[in-house]
C-alpha positions in Angstrom: 75.4 -205.0 -158.9 74.1 -205.5 -162.5 71.7 -208.5 -163.0 69.0 -208.4 -165.6 67.9 -210.1 -168.8 67.6 -207.2 -171.1 69.6 -206.8 -174.3 71.2 -203.2 -174.8 69.1 -201.3 -177.4 71.7 -200.9 -179.8 72.5 -204.5 -180.2 68.9 -205.4 -180.1 68.5 -203.3 -183.2 71.1 -205.4 -184.9 69.2 -208.5 -183.7 66.1 -207.5 -185.1 67.8 -206.7 -188.4 69.4 -210.2 -188.5 66.0 -211.9 -187.7 64.2 -210.1 -190.5 67.3 -210.7 -192.9 67.6 -214.3 -192.2 63.9 -215.0 -192.7 63.3 -213.1 -195.9 66.8 -213.3 -197.7 68.8 -216.3 -196.2 66.1 -218.9 -195.6 65.2 -219.1 -199.3 68.8 -220.4 -200.1 68.0 -223.5 -198.0 65.6 -224.5 -200.7 67.5 -223.4 -203.8 71.2 -224.4 -203.4 73.1 -227.6 -202.7 75.9 -228.1 -200.3 76.4 -225.3 -197.8 80.2 -225.6 -197.9 80.7 -225.7 -201.7 81.8 -222.1 -201.5 83.4 -222.2 -205.0 80.2 -223.3 -206.6 79.1 -220.6 -209.2 75.5 -220.6 -207.7 76.8 -220.2 -204.1 79.1 -217.4 -205.1 76.3 -215.6 -207.0 73.6 -216.0 -204.3 75.7 -216.1 -201.2 78.4 -213.4 -201.6 75.9 -210.5 -201.9 74.3 -211.6 -198.7 77.7 -211.6 -196.9 78.3 -208.2 -198.2 75.2 -207.0 -196.5 76.1 -208.7 -193.2 79.5 -207.0 -193.4 78.0 -203.7 -193.9 75.8 -204.3 -190.8 78.8 -205.0 -188.7 77.7 -208.6 -188.0 80.3 -210.6 -190.1 82.3 -213.2 -188.0 81.1 -212.1 -184.7 83.1 -214.8 -183.0 86.2 -213.1 -183.9 88.0 -210.2 -182.1 88.8 -207.0 -183.8 92.3 -208.1 -184.5 91.0 -210.8 -186.8 88.3 -208.6 -188.4 85.4 -209.4 -186.2 83.4 -207.0 -183.8 84.5 -208.8 -180.6 81.1 -209.1 -179.2 81.8 -211.9 -176.7 79.9 -215.1 -176.2 76.6 -213.6 -174.8 76.0 -211.3 -177.9 77.1 -214.3 -180.0 74.6 -216.6 -178.3 71.8 -214.1 -179.0 72.8 -213.9 -182.6 73.3 -217.6 -183.0 69.7 -218.3 -181.8 68.6 -216.4 -185.0 71.1 -218.2 -187.1 70.1 -221.5 -186.1 66.8 -221.2 -188.0 68.5 -221.5 -191.4 71.1 -224.0 -192.8 72.9 -221.3 -194.8 72.8 -218.5 -192.3 76.0 -219.3 -190.4 77.9 -219.2 -193.8 76.3 -215.9 -194.7 77.3 -214.5 -191.4 80.8 -216.0 -191.5 80.6 -218.2 -188.4 80.1 -221.8 -189.6 81.5 -224.8 -188.2 84.1 -226.4 -188.4 85.7 -223.4 -189.8 85.0 -221.2 -186.7 86.9 -223.9 -184.6 89.7 -224.1 -187.1 90.0 -220.4 -187.3 90.3 -220.0 -183.5 93.2 -222.5 -183.2 94.9 -221.0 -186.2 94.6 -217.5 -184.4 95.9 -219.1 -181.1 98.6 -221.3 -182.5 99.4 -220.4 -186.1 102.6 -218.8 -187.1 102.4 -215.4 -189.2 103.1 -217.5 -192.3 100.3 -220.1 -191.5 97.8 -217.3 -190.8 98.7 -215.5 -194.0 98.3 -218.6 -196.1 95.4 -220.5 -194.3 93.6 -218.2 -191.7 92.8 -215.1 -193.8 91.2 -216.8 -196.8 89.2 -219.0 -194.2 88.0 -215.9 -192.5 87.0 -214.3 -195.7 85.1 -217.5 -196.6 87.1 -217.8 -199.9 87.8 -221.5 -198.8 86.6 -223.9 -196.2 88.5 -226.4 -194.0 88.3 -229.7 -192.5 89.1 -231.0 -189.0 90.3 -234.5 -189.3 90.6 -236.1 -185.8 88.2 -239.1 -185.5 89.3 -242.6 -186.6 87.5 -245.5 -187.7 88.2 -247.7 -184.7 87.9 -245.0 -182.0 86.2 -241.6 -182.0 85.5 -240.7 -178.3 88.8 -241.8 -176.9 91.8 -240.1 -178.8 94.2 -242.3 -176.8 93.4 -245.3 -178.9 94.2 -243.3 -182.5 97.0 -244.9 -184.5 97.6 -242.5 -187.4 101.2 -241.6 -187.1 103.4 -238.8 -188.0 107.2 -239.3 -188.3 110.0 -236.7 -189.0 112.1 -237.5 -192.0 114.7 -234.7 -192.7 112.7 -231.6 -193.3 109.3 -233.1 -193.6 106.7 -234.8 -191.6 105.2 -238.0 -193.0 101.6 -238.9 -192.2 100.3 -242.5 -192.4 96.9 -243.7 -191.3 93.0 -243.3 -191.5 90.6 -240.8 -190.4 86.8 -241.2 -190.1 84.0 -238.4 -190.5 86.3 -235.7 -191.5 83.8 -232.8 -192.2 83.9 -231.2 -195.4 87.2 -232.8 -196.7 85.6 -233.0 -200.1 85.5 -229.2 -200.4 88.3 -228.1 -198.0 91.5 -226.4 -199.2 93.3 -227.7 -196.1 92.9 -230.2 -193.4 93.7 -230.1 -189.7 95.0 -233.5 -188.7 95.6 -234.7 -185.2 98.0 -237.8 -185.2 100.5 -239.6 -182.9 104.0 -238.2 -182.8 105.5 -239.3 -179.5 103.8 -242.7 -178.8 106.2 -243.4 -175.8 105.6 -240.1 -174.1 105.1 -240.6 -170.4 101.9 -238.5 -170.2 99.4 -240.1 -172.6 98.1 -236.6 -173.4 101.5 -235.5 -174.9 101.7 -238.3 -177.5 99.9 -236.3 -180.1 100.5 -233.2 -182.4 98.3 -231.2 -184.8 99.3 -230.5 -188.3 98.1 -228.2 -191.2 97.9 -230.5 -194.5 97.0 -228.8 -197.8 94.3 -230.9 -199.6 96.3 -231.2 -202.8 99.3 -232.9 -200.9 100.1 -236.2 -202.8 98.9 -239.2 -200.6 95.5 -237.9 -199.3 92.8 -240.2 -200.6 89.1 -239.9 -199.8 88.0 -243.5 -199.5 84.3 -242.3 -199.5 82.1 -239.6 -198.5 79.6 -240.6 -195.7 76.3 -238.9 -195.3 73.5 -238.9 -192.9 69.7 -238.5 -193.3 68.6 -235.2 -194.5 72.0 -234.0 -195.6 72.3 -232.2 -198.9 75.4 -234.0 -200.1 77.3 -236.6 -198.2 80.0 -234.4 -196.5 81.9 -236.6 -193.9 84.9 -238.2 -195.6 86.7 -241.4 -194.8 90.2 -240.2 -195.5 93.4 -242.4 -196.0 96.9 -240.8 -195.6 99.5 -242.6 -197.3 103.2 -241.3 -197.0 101.6 -237.7 -196.8 104.7 -235.3 -196.8 104.3 -231.9 -195.4 107.0 -229.3 -194.3 108.1 -229.0 -190.8 106.5 -225.6 -190.4 103.2 -227.1 -190.9 103.1 -228.3 -187.3 100.4 -226.2 -185.5 101.5 -225.4 -181.9 104.2 -227.3 -180.1 105.0 -231.0 -180.7 103.0 -233.1 -178.3 100.3 -230.3 -177.6 97.7 -231.7 -179.9 95.1 -232.4 -177.1 95.5 -228.8 -175.8 95.1 -227.3 -179.4 92.0 -229.4 -179.9 90.4 -228.3 -176.7 90.8 -224.6 -177.8 88.5 -225.3 -180.8 86.1 -227.9 -178.9 85.2 -225.8 -176.0 84.0 -222.9 -178.2 82.5 -225.3 -180.8 80.3 -226.9 -178.3 78.8 -223.8 -176.8 78.3 -222.3 -180.5 76.4 -225.5 -181.7 74.3 -225.0 -178.5 73.4 -221.5 -179.4 72.3 -222.6 -182.8 70.2 -225.5 -181.5 68.1 -222.9 -179.6 67.0 -221.5 -183.0 66.4 -224.7 -184.6 64.4 -226.0 -181.5 62.4 -222.7 -181.4 61.5 -223.3 -185.2 60.1 -226.6 -184.3 58.1 -225.1 -181.3 56.7 -222.4 -183.6 55.5 -225.0 -186.1 54.0 -227.2 -183.4 52.0 -224.2 -182.1 50.7 -223.1 -185.5 49.8 -226.6 -186.2 47.9 -227.0 -182.9 45.8 -223.8 -183.7 45.2 -224.7 -187.1 43.9 -228.3 -187.0 40.4 -229.7 -186.0 39.6 -233.1 -185.1 36.9 -234.7 -183.1 35.0 -231.3 -182.9 37.8 -229.1 -181.5 41.2 -227.6 -182.3 44.4 -229.7 -181.4 45.4 -226.8 -179.1 42.2 -227.4 -177.0 43.4 -231.1 -176.3 45.1 -231.4 -173.0 47.7 -233.9 -174.2 48.6 -231.4 -177.0 48.8 -228.5 -174.4 51.1 -230.8 -172.3 53.6 -231.2 -175.3 53.5 -227.4 -176.0 54.1 -226.6 -172.3 56.8 -229.2 -172.0 58.6 -227.9 -175.2 58.3 -224.2 -173.9 59.7 -225.1 -170.4 62.6 -227.3 -171.7 63.5 -224.7 -174.4 63.5 -221.7 -171.9 65.5 -223.6 -169.4 68.2 -224.9 -171.9 68.3 -221.1 -173.2 69.2 -219.8 -169.8 71.9 -222.6 -169.3 73.4 -221.6 -172.6 73.3 -217.8 -171.9 74.8 -218.2 -168.4 77.7 -220.4 -169.8 78.3 -217.8 -172.3 78.3 -215.1 -169.7 80.9 -217.3 -167.6 83.1 -217.6 -170.6 83.0 -213.9 -171.2 83.9 -213.4 -167.5 86.7 -215.8 -167.3 88.1 -215.7 -170.8 89.2 -219.3 -170.2 87.2 -222.3 -171.5 88.9 -224.5 -169.0 87.3 -222.7 -166.2 83.9 -223.3 -167.6 84.4 -226.8 -168.4 81.6 -228.0 -166.1 79.2 -225.7 -167.8 80.1 -226.2 -171.4 79.8 -230.1 -170.7 76.3 -229.6 -169.3 75.2 -227.6 -172.3 76.6 -230.2 -174.6 75.0 -233.0 -172.8 71.6 -231.3 -172.6 71.5 -230.1 -176.2 70.6 -233.3 -178.1 67.6 -234.1 -175.8 66.2 -230.6 -176.0 66.2 -230.9 -179.7 65.1 -234.4 -179.9 62.2 -233.9 -177.4 60.8 -230.8 -179.2 61.2 -232.0 -182.7 59.6 -235.4 -181.8 56.5 -233.6 -180.4 56.2 -231.3 -183.3 56.3 -234.4 -185.6 53.6 -236.2 -183.6 51.3 -233.2 -183.6 51.8 -232.9 -187.4 50.6 -236.5 -188.0 51.6 -238.1 -191.2 53.0 -235.1 -192.9 55.4 -234.9 -189.8 57.3 -238.0 -190.7 57.4 -237.0 -194.6 60.1 -235.3 -196.4 57.8 -232.1 -196.6 58.7 -231.3 -193.0 62.1 -230.9 -191.3 61.3 -233.0 -188.1 63.0 -236.2 -189.1 66.0 -234.3 -190.2 66.1 -232.4 -186.8 65.6 -235.8 -184.8 68.6 -237.2 -186.8 70.6 -234.0 -186.1 69.8 -234.4 -182.5 71.7 -237.7 -182.5 74.5 -236.2 -184.4 74.9 -233.7 -181.8 74.8 -236.3 -179.1 78.0 -237.8 -180.7 79.9 -235.0 -182.4 82.6 -233.4 -180.3 82.3 -236.1 -177.7 79.3 -238.4 -176.9 76.6 -237.2 -174.4 77.7 -239.9 -171.8 81.4 -238.4 -171.8 80.0 -234.9 -171.0 77.8 -236.2 -168.3 80.8 -237.9 -166.6 82.6 -234.6 -166.8 79.8 -232.7 -165.3 79.4 -235.1 -162.4 83.2 -235.1 -161.6 83.3 -231.4 -161.6 80.3 -231.2 -159.4 81.7 -233.6 -156.9 84.8 -231.6 -156.6 82.8 -229.1 -154.6 81.8 -231.8 -152.0 83.8 -233.7 -149.1 82.8 -237.2 -147.8 81.9 -237.7 -144.1 83.5 -240.4 -141.9 80.4 -240.3 -139.6 78.0 -243.3 -139.3 75.2 -241.0 -139.8 75.4 -238.0 -142.1 75.3 -234.5 -140.6 72.3 -233.6 -142.7 70.2 -236.5 -141.1 67.3 -234.9 -139.2 68.4 -236.3 -136.0 71.8 -234.9 -136.2 70.1 -231.4 -137.3 68.0 -231.4 -134.3 70.9 -232.1 -131.9 72.7 -229.4 -133.4 69.8 -227.1 -133.0 69.3 -227.9 -129.3 72.8 -227.1 -128.6 72.4 -223.8 -130.2 69.1 -223.1 -128.3 69.4 -225.1 -125.0 66.2 -223.6 -123.6 64.1 -226.0 -125.8 65.9 -229.2 -124.4 63.3 -229.9 -121.8 60.6 -229.6 -124.5 62.5 -232.1 -126.6 62.9 -234.4 -123.7 59.1 -234.3 -122.9 58.3 -235.0 -126.7 60.5 -238.1 -126.8 59.5 -239.3 -123.1 
């Protein structure tokens, strides 16, 4: 039996290196550069590429990938431990080659892409020479893909795409978009009505109506996209026709757990700031850290973060054991549902303890709180994931047809007396 909470010494050395490297070399980029995904910007190339070279030399490049794709194949537990560190800097995921949505898009290209698709789209994506876009959500419906209306029809040796997509991340910088659209509206099974396609960004008919931003974002990075008679070759279908849902779940399962891993680092950073502030400020004759209501905020934050971290690590361990996201669906949904609240709670407490400067643009807390709401919507709203958890939990239980449940104290006592009849006389005397 193997059961402990230790990291093997060799990998711990890599984690120690990564923590120092992110703090001293990567975090300064957060204050100097613009958009994280503008990989062709001369300033990004000049400052980011040398750091990426150091990460590659340290053997920590693209740790979400297996050796066949140029990664170390560490598995989800080691990836979780590393991502905790990367979550403390905006630029760290790019520097380490594991930024969303490119990680998820690379994963589905690796699973479903043809050799030609991998050569053209996957390899430069893995090398961070380009970035990609996942274009799935539509303006009238995000959480329910069954209401999507973007259509793809086959005309000769081409697919023709018509429709609109909403909040398509990084479309303005992407070299290609992965588009989910309806190909078989009359399919008997609703989840067989859609397919996934690779669409080069320079294809005629793609129009970015506007780029939508949110509070704290460097540049508006989520596009409202219109596809008008966009024509792509038949070989740009990703996976099989009608398998769009299956392809999407391949990327979304991993993406959700990876977001959670990085959230641990972001929440820990807020907790660190909270603690330093509490120890540094004096009011009404004592430090903030000596006030019981501040101590409560610190204790609640530490407990919440530790509990969440253990849930994430156990989920990562289950993924490594099963090698199947579907078998860990309940755990991944639980992580996704818990993640926004953990960050929101800790960032809100840190903001409160910092007072007026906490709500200013000189502190990261407002951006973190907005980010927590984004996490509660991206890759499916929290409510949907809670429903998934509840349904999965209830599968392990069965109803009873008895008037009173078997776990009632009276029923339990009756069973106990059947097992130990010598106590029956005592029981009768007690109820006499």
